[in-house]
C-alpha positions, 0 to 999 in steps of 0.5 A: 702246151695244148689248150686242154692241158693249159686249162687243166693247169689254170684250174689246178693253179687256182685250186693250189693257190686257194688251198695254200692261202687258206692254210695261211689265213685260217687261224686253225689251219695256220696253227696246225701248219706252225706246229707241223713245221716247227716239229719237223725243224726240231726233228732235223735240228736234233740230229744236226750239229752246229758245225755241220749246219754252218761253217765258222768261216761263213759266220765270221763273214756275216759277223764281219759284215755287220759289225765292221763293214756295215755302214753306220752313217746316215739315219742310224746315229740320228735314230739313236739320238732321237730315241735317247732324247725321247727317253730323256724327255720321258724321264724328266716328266716322271715322278717315280722315285729312284728307290722304286727303280732299285730298292735298297737291298738290290743296291747293296748287293750290286754295290758290294758285288762291284766293289769286290770285283778284282777289276774294281780293286785293281783299278782303284789300287792303280789310281791310289798308287799312281804318281799322278794321284799323288801329284794331284793331292800335292797340287790341291794343297799348294793351291789352298795355300796362297804364298803370293802375299809373302816376300819374294825371297821367302815364297819359293822356300815356303812353296818347297816346304809345303810341297814336301809336307804335302807329298809326304802326307799324300803318300801316307794317306794314300798308303793308309787307304790302299788296303781299304780301297774297296770299302771306301768305294762302297761307302761312297756309293752308299752315301750317294745312293742314300742321298738320292734314293728319295729323289724322283727320276725326273731329278736326273735333269739336275745331273744330266741335261738333254745336251749331255745325252746328245753329247754322250750319244755322239761320243759313243758313236764316234768311239764305236765307228773308229774302234770297229775298224781296228785290227784288234776288234776284228781279231776279237770278233774272230776269236769270239766266233771260234770260241762259240764253235769250239764250245758248241760246234758238236752240239745239235741245233735243238740242244743249242736252242735249249742252251739259249733258253729257246724251246719248242713252245717259245717258237710256236708262241712267237710264230702265233704272235706275229704270223696271223696279224701280219698275214691277215694284213698283207692278205687284205692287200692281195699280197698273199695270193699274188705271192703264191701265184708268183711262186706256183705259177711257173711250175704249172706253165712249165714243160715238166707239168706238160710232160706229166699231163701228156704222160 
């Protein structure tokens, strides 16, 4: 490139970098830039359906990478454990009453809703109908009656009699309570809540210790690590992506954002919340100018620019 063209390129690059940097670092200019870019994006997004913007196979690949293939060893479980321990330490030092965290009316609504769920009823019903539940009741009665002090000839007969009576009684009790299982669960939940509503959050240490928190984190982590590697979970993940595309594939991106509760004002607000302080910080280190020169410099040094100047 001739020297006069190179000099022009250098001066234009300086002016271009200075212009773009001002648009990013000046609050008013950045606000105008945000408004302009978000408006332009939403104008395009209003006409672009999800299935045309990205294919479901690409989304499945990304979902599979981060949900299945992405490693969860190393610092991740350690960080989760550290956060859980900190939250526990905060909780055991807090005087907030449990009743202030969840008031009586909200608890009643939540407990009633859970008790009336078909799933809750079916689980309780299955427990009550299970032979294992009946066996547990019988075993509890048998342990309460000590026949070891009876003569050796009589003890087996007494044990057999107790088992028959206990089993018949257990069947009667379980059957009688089967129809009211959801009410029994609800009443039990109410009693537990009433007994603990006046306790403070820090009293959680009486129920759960720091080692319990650590053990729970480890158990959840180990379950997730093995569960996510099963073909069943992979199939669930793929079905979930298919459902999203079957439902929203023909929906414009702007409308989809509205469905998610994300509007233009939200996008502008978050851009203005994070943009100015982050840009100001990296600009103080000279990163903004360096990045602009790295992006724009190759054009002003290119044969395309030289041909325009020559023309």
